[in-house]
C-alpha positions in Angstrom: 109.1 112.4 79.1 107.0 114.5 81.5 107.1 114.2 85.3 103.5 112.7 85.2 104.6 110.0 82.9 107.7 109.2 84.9 105.9 108.7 88.2 103.3 106.5 86.5 106.1 104.4 84.9 108.0 104.1 88.2 104.9 103.1 90.1 103.9 100.5 87.5 107.5 99.1 87.7 106.9 98.5 91.4 103.6 96.7 90.7 101.8 98.9 93.2 98.4 100.6 92.8 98.0 104.4 93.0 96.3 103.9 96.3 99.0 101.8 97.9 101.8 104.1 96.6 99.9 107.1 98.0 99.5 105.5 101.4 103.2 104.5 101.5 104.2 108.0 100.7 101.7 109.6 103.1 99.6 111.3 100.5 95.9 111.1 99.8 95.1 108.8 97.0 93.3 111.6 95.1 96.4 113.7 95.3 98.6 111.0 93.7 96.0 110.2 91.1 95.8 113.9 90.1 99.6 114.0 89.7 99.6 111.0 87.3 96.6 112.4 85.4 98.3 115.8 85.1 95.4 117.5 86.8 97.6 119.3 89.3 101.2 120.4 89.6 103.6 118.5 91.8 105.4 120.7 94.3 109.2 120.5 94.4 109.2 118.9 97.9 106.8 116.2 96.7 109.0 115.5 93.6 112.0 115.1 95.9 110.0 112.7 98.1 109.1 110.7 95.0 112.7 110.6 93.9 113.8 109.3 97.3 111.0 106.8 97.4 111.8 105.4 94.0 115.6 105.8 94.6 116.1 107.8 91.4 117.5 111.3 90.8 115.3 114.3 90.8 116.5 114.9 87.2 115.0 111.6 86.2 111.7 112.4 87.9 111.7 115.8 86.1 112.5 114.2 82.7 115.8 116.0 82.4 117.7 112.8 82.0 116.9 109.2 81.2 119.4 107.9 83.7 117.8 106.8 87.0 121.2 106.9 88.8 121.6 109.5 91.5 124.7 111.6 91.2 124.7 112.8 94.8 
């Protein structure tokens, strides 16, 4: 699964809109929408912020593992 699919899935699991999620994370709504639509790349620091926000590992966000559990 790609990072874009992961963040959409995680957001949908929380029941929040893209707009609300972007606001909670401190991003512009357009930026978050572009991430989910695979229109722009996600910087490493932003992927780390997403992992922290969703309380999952960066490996899960990146699609390296299917385990949400953080190992650190």
